[in-house]
C-alpha positions in Angstrom: 42.1 -244.0 63.4 44.3 -241.2 63.0 42.8 -237.8 61.3 44.1 -237.4 57.6 45.0 -234.0 58.7 47.6 -235.3 61.0 50.3 -235.7 58.2 50.6 -232.0 58.1 51.8 -231.9 61.5 55.0 -233.6 61.0 58.3 -231.7 61.7 61.3 -234.2 61.7 61.8 -232.9 58.2 62.3 -229.4 59.0 65.7 -227.5 59.7 66.4 -227.7 63.7 65.2 -223.9 64.3 61.6 -224.5 62.4 61.4 -227.8 64.4 61.7 -225.8 67.4 58.4 -223.8 66.4 56.5 -226.8 64.6 56.9 -229.5 67.5 54.7 -228.3 70.1 51.9 -228.2 67.4 52.5 -231.4 66.5 52.4 -232.6 70.2 49.3 -231.1 70.7 47.5 -232.4 67.4 48.6 -235.6 68.4 47.1 -235.6 72.0 43.8 -234.0 70.8 43.6 -236.5 68.0 44.1 -239.3 70.3 41.8 -238.2 72.8 38.9 -236.7 71.0 36.0 -238.1 69.5 35.9 -237.9 65.4 33.4 -235.3 64.5 33.3 -231.7 63.0 34.7 -229.6 65.7 37.7 -231.8 66.4 38.2 -231.3 62.5 37.8 -227.9 62.8 39.9 -227.7 65.7 42.7 -229.4 64.0 42.3 -227.5 60.9 42.9 -224.1 62.8 45.9 -225.4 64.9 47.4 -226.2 61.6 46.8 -222.6 60.1 48.3 -221.2 63.5 51.4 -223.4 63.1 51.8 -222.9 59.6 51.9 -219.0 60.3 54.3 -219.2 63.1 56.6 -221.4 60.9 56.4 -218.8 58.1 56.8 -215.8 61.0 60.3 -218.0 62.2 61.3 -217.8 58.4 61.1 -214.0 58.1 64.6 -212.4 58.4 64.7 -209.6 61.2 64.8 -206.1 59.8 68.3 -204.6 60.0 
């Protein structure tokens, strides 16, 4: 069964430049969710991966200083 957090790793709804940032996290999350046993460490790892993805997508939204 898929972990509930996996819904936050979708990326196809994003603009192309943000998909480039988000896609690798989604792919990794799917691999980890599919191969690791359920438990608190898997949940914590996926949560931290989501936090990292969110930070880097936000970084991609920032405009470079002129």
